[in-house]
N, C-alpha and C positions, 0 to 999 in steps of 0.2 A: 504494500500500500504506500502511496506517495506521502511524503512529508513536504509541505509547501513552505517556501520562504515568504513570510508575512511582512506587511508594512504598517506602521503606525499612521493614523490619520486624525484630522481635526473634525469637529462638528461642521457639517456642510451648510448649516443654517446661519450660525453666528461666528464660525471660525475659531471657537474657543477650544482649549484643551483642559476642560474641567470635568470630564466624564468619570463617573463612578461606576464600577462594575455592577450590573443588575441581573445578568444571566450568563450562564456558561453551558457549552455543549459541543458535540461533535457532529459530523455529517451522518446523522442517524438514518437518513433515507437512502442515500446512494453509496455511502462508504468510499468516497473518492479519495480521501486523504486521512492521515492519522492525527492531524492537528486538533487541538482543543481550542475553541473560539470563545470570545467574550463580547457580549453587548454592553455598551456603556450608555448611561443617560447623562446628557449634557446638563451641568449644574446651572447653566445660564438660560437656555431656551427650552430644555426638556426633551430634545430629540434623542431617540435611541439609535446608536450607530455601532457597527462592528469595528472593533479596533483592538489589536492588529488584525488585518484582513488580507485575503489573497490578492495578488496582483493580477492585472488584466491579462497578462501573458498566460496565466494558468486557467483561464476560462474554458478552454477545450477539455481540461481535466474535470472541472466542476460541472460541466453540462455534457454528460455522456450521450451517446446516440439513443439510449433508452429513456432520456429525460421526458417527463410526462407531457410537456407542451409540444414535443415533436412527434407525438403519437399519431399515425395516420388514421387510427380508429376514431379520433376526435370528430371527424366529419364523414368518414367513409362507412363506418359500421353503424347500422341502424338498430342498435339494441335499445332496451327500455330507458337506460340512463341517458343516452344521447338524445333520444326523442324528447324526453321531458326537459332536458337541459336546453335543447334547441328552442322548444316552445317558450320557456321562461326567458331565454336570451332574446328571442324575437320580440316578445312583448316589451322588454326593456329598451331594445334598439328603436322600435317604433315610437316609443315615448320620447326618447332623446332626439330623434330626427324631427319629430313633429314639433318639439319645443324650440329647437335651435336652428333648423335649416329652413330658411324662408323660400328658397327656390330649388326644390329637389332636382329639377331638370338640369340645372347647371352646377350642382353640388360638387365640391372638390374635397374628398375625405381621405384621410391618411391614418394608417395604424402603425405604431411603433412596436416592434417586438411581435410580429404577426404569427410566429410559431408555425403550426401546421396549416393555418388558414381558416380556422373555424369562424372567427369574427368577419373576416373578409367575405367568406361565403354568405353569411347572414346579411351583411351590408349589401352585397350584390342583389340579394333577394328582396330587399326592402327599399331600394332606390331605383329610379328609372334607368333604362339602358344608356341614356345620354350622360349620366353622372360619371365622374371620374373617381376611381378607387385605387389607392396604392397602399403598399405595405413595405416594411423593411425588417430584416431578421438577420442575426449573426450566424445562425446555423445554415450551412450550405444545403444540407439534406432537407431541412424544413422548407427552405426557399424552393427547392425542386418540387416538393410536394404541393405547396400552396400555389405555385405557378400553374398547376393544372386547372385551377379555377378560371373558367372563361370570363373575360372582361375585366380582370384585375391585373395590375402590374406590381411585381414584388422584387425588391432590390436586396442584394446581399451586402451586409456591412453595417456600419454605425449610422444612426439617424443624424448625428451631429456633423458627419462628414458629407452628407448628401448635398448636391447642388440644387436645393429647392428654391424656386423663385420667391423672394420676399413678398409677403402679403398675398399669397396665392391660394391658401387653403381656408375652407370654411370650418372644418372640424378635424381635430386630431384625437385619436384614441390611444391610450396606453393601459391595457388591462393587466393587472398584476405584474407590472414591469418596473415602476418607479423605485420600488424597494431593492431591485437588482442592480440599479445604476450606480457606479462608483461616484459620479459627479452629477447629482440631480439638477443642480443649478444650471449647468451647461446645457442639459437637455431642455429644461424649461425655457431658457433664453432662446435656444434654436427654435423651439415651438412658437414662442411669442413672435419671433421675427418672421416665421413662415405663415402665420395666420393673417387673414384679412382683419381690418378693424371690425370689432364685434364678433369675430370668430371665437370658438371655444375649444379648450383642451379638456377632454373627458378622461379622468384617471380613476382606476380602481386599484386600491392598495390596502394592505392591512392597517388596522387602527389599534394602536397599543392601549387604548382605553377599554377594549373589549373585556367582557367578564372572563372568558376562558384564558386570556393572557394573564389576568390577575391570579387565577386559580393555579395555573401551571407555569408561573413566571420564572421559576428557578432555572429550568432547562428544557422541558419537553414540549412546550407550546409549539404547535405546528407552524405558527406564523414566523418563528425564528428561522426555519428552513436553513440552518447552518450549512455551509458558510455563504450561500448564494444571496440571502437577504442582507444587504449592507446598510440600509437606512430604513428605520421604521418610524412612521409619523403618527401624530394625533391630528385631528382637524386644526388645532391651533398652530402647530409647528408647520404643517403644510401650507396653511393660509399665509403664515408669515413669510415663508420662502417664496410663494407665488407673488405676493405684493412686492417683495424685494426685486423680483424679476420683471415688474412692470404691469402685471395683470390688474385690471381695474375692479374686478368683481370676482368673488369666490363663493362657492355654494357647496355644502356637504350634505349627503344623505346616507343613512345606514343601509347596508346591504346584508343579506343573510350570509353566514359564514359556516355552512354545514361541513365543508371539507376540512377546516382546521380542527374540529373536534375529532374527526376520524384520524387525521395525520398525527394529532397529539397521542391518541390511543396507540397508534402504530409505533410511534417513537418510544413509548413506555414499554410496550411488549417486546420490541426489538432488543432491549437490554435485559430481558428476563428469559433465560434459556428454557425454563419450564413451559413457557407459552409460545415458543417460536413456531410450533407446528401450525398455529392458526394465523400466523403472520400473513401468508398469501391472501387470506380472506379480508384482512383489515386494510382496505384500499378505498380511496376516496370515490371510486366509481361503483362500489358495492351498493346495489339498490336498497337492501335492508338497512345497512348502516346509514345511508343517506336519509332514509325515512326517519330514523331515530334522531339523527343530528338536526334535521330540518324541524322536527317537532320541538326540540330544545330551543332552536332559534326563534320559532314562532312564539313560544312562551316569553322569551326575552323581549321580543318585539312588542308584545301586548303589555309587558311590564315596563316598557320604555327603558330597558337596560341596554347600554351600548353594545353593539356587535363588534367583533374584531375584524370586520371588513367594511370598507366605505367606498362610495362613489364621490369624487371630488371634481367639481367643474370650475375651471378658471377661464374668465373671459378677457379678451384683449380689449 
């Protein structure tokens, strides 16, 4: 197993080095390296950030070919989980497009970190053929997969390096991506530059204020995703960073976080040899476990208890 050379970093929101250790763990899910990692909470602004952390050159190690977001079954396999997931995502996408896209016929929409192409496919199905849809992904195999979707263009590489015409996009999506980015400020600035006036950046990212994070805060919470999650936000810290990057308006909504409960359980079981026989069944696409965790999330929703997942909208 690899032992990675790590680097110390500062808080990406306020640039301070006042972080106290709040969580420790290893790569429970993919066992890509032997390092033990620490999340720190900035004593100035409250951001949770991984330090020391892996360097970008080691990303091919951290994101193996079997990484979940590169799974072709995400949109090619029509099982119960995918059918329900698609239905829920379609409902959410229609709501977002209806609220923020004034002229769907001429919409210019971009996804950062498009993975296997699930969202691109759903966007294509909810926008007119004349709309322009693009994506970018660092995994070459995932780009080859998502490029099979007719009517979308997918680039291989980093969003920050793409030659996007300033002020050309109506909407940018980043689903479960911001937490993976070593320099979120740079990505937010590039997105701001690329958006038209009034354009929006739609982000989905973990929320450290969630109940399950507080319960399993020491090590096993699924939202830590050691060591791939590098910055974990609350609505307050993400709003602060977006305002610093020039966005004029921010809006936060709770989202269900059924998968984090399952991943947390998997992390715990993976370190208990007695229960390893059931580990293959403890997976975030298991329909039975999704029903249980979704029921938990529904009760939290009714009780107005924060979920550990959020949708965050920043408007230019």
